[in-house]
N, C-alpha and C positions, 0 to 999 in steps of 0.2 A: 349376386350383386350386393346383398346385405353385408357380407363380409368385407367387400371392398369399401363400402360406405364406412364401416367401423374403422378400417385402417386409415382412411382419410381423416376421420374425426380425430383420432388419437394423434396423428402425425402433424396436424396443423395444415394439411392440405384440405381438410374438412369440407367435403361436399355433402350436404345433406339437404335434399329437396331444393337444390340450387342455392343454398345459403352458405356463406363463408364467414368465419369469425373475423373480427377486425384484426389487423396486424399493427404492430407498433415498431417505430424505429428504435425505441429505447426499451430496456427490460422493465419488467414489472417489479423488480427488486433492486436493492443495493446489496453489495456483497455482504455487508454486516447483517442484513436482514434474512439471509438464506438459512434454511433449516434442513435437517436431515430427518426423514421419516423412514425407519427401517422396514416398515410394512410395505413400502412401495417396491422394494427390491424383489425381483422375481419375474416370472413369465405370466402374462395375462392374455386372455382371449375373450371374445364375445361368445355367449352361449350359442352352440350349434355352428361354430365357425372354425375353420382351420387356420385363420390368421392369428399370428402370435406377435406379442409386443413384450420385449424384454428390457427391464430397467436394471442397470448395474451401477453400483456406486463407483465413481471415478475419483472423487476427492472427498474431503470432510463433509461438504454439503452439496455435492454435485453428482449428477447421474448422467448416464448415457442411455438413451432410448433407441433401441434397434428393433426393427420389425421386418416381417416378410408376410406377404399376402399371396393368396392363390393366383392372383393375376401376374405374379412375378415381381411386383414392386418391392424393393428393399430400400430401407431408409435408416438414417441415423440422425438423432437430435441430441444436443446438449440440453439438459433439463435442470432447472432450479425450482425449489419450493420456497414459498414465503407465506406468512400469515398477514392478512389484512382484515382489520376489525374482527379478529377471531376466526376468520374463515381461511381455509387452506387454498392456495393458488399454485398452479403449475405454469411455468414459463418455458416455452420451447424455442430453441434457436437451431437452425439447420447446421449440421456438421457435414458439409459437402466437400471439404477440402481434400478428402481422400477419394473422391469420385473421379473416375477416369474420363475427364472431359478436358478439352483444350484450355490452357491458362488464359488465352485471349478471350475465350468465351466466358470463363469464370469471372473475368474482370467486369463483365457486363451484368452479372447477377448481384442483386442487392439483397443481402440477408436481412430478414425482419423477424421480430419476435411475434409469437402468438401466445395468448394466455387463456387459462381455463380455471374455473373454480372447480375444485374436486372434493369429494367426500371419500375418505379412505378408511375402510374397515379391514379387518384381518384378511379376508378373502374376496372383498368386493371393492371395486374402484368405480365410482360414479363420476362422470365428466359433464360439466355444464359450460356453456359458452354464452356470450352475449347474443341475444336474438337479433339477427341482422335487420329484419323488418322493424323491430322495435327501435333499434339504433338509428336507422334512417329517419324515422319519424321524430325521434328525440333530437337528432342533429339539426333537422329543419327548424325546430322551435327553440333550440338551445345551442346554437352554433358556437357561441363564445365560451362554452364550458371547458373545452380542451382543444388545442390546435389539431387540425386534421386536414387531410387532402383526400379527394376521391380520385383514384387512379385505376383505369381499366374496370370501372364499376365496383371497385373495392374501397372500403374505408381504411385509410392508413392514418393511424393516430401518430402525430408528430411531436407531441408534448414531451417534456422531461419525465423522468421516473417519478418525481414528486407529483407532477401534474396528473400523470396516469393513475397513481395511487389515490389521489383525491377524487378523481373522476370515478374510478371503480368503487371507491368507498361510498360515493353518492348513489351509484347504481344499485348497490347491495340493499339499499333502503327502498328501492323502487320495484313494485310488483310487476312481473312480466319481463324484466330486463334480462334475466338469465333463463335459459332453457336447458333441460337435460338432453344430452345428445347420445350418450351411450353408457351402458353399464358393462364393465369388464369383470370377469371372474378369474381368480388365481388358478393357473394351471399347475405351477410348481414354484416353490421357494428357491432362492439361490443358496 
């Protein structure tokens, strides 16, 4: 079960003790702000897990994240990195267009972004997300900070990229806003 949790964390499906990261309608970055970190390219796994996550460069500052887990789940995400207040962030966007499902069904799926603060060392990738409990309490007292909706008990941030960056910049100064959810270790380089 621990390996499945790690897969969900890294892929944006993120179930960890019933918590989900907030999702956004808009990306965490503008195209001009994306960066390339060569150390991200490669295959990663959580310690003592068979689940694997592969980052491949697909454009100058773009990656594809593919993964497979013991449960049989296979996924693909478009990934961009950006820096905000000196910290590195990863934005995931589902790449489900090649998934073998009916086009009419696809029409009803709304792709959203999820974002994570990351710390990347040569062979270690630490992933942090906004703590959902903390966010719920924060939104109750500061609802006008960024536009959002609650849908199916999930927080959906609906603000622009600029509003999202300002909001996250504010959160970075707040103790307890981000929690570490997983540490991945490099299995092999590309």
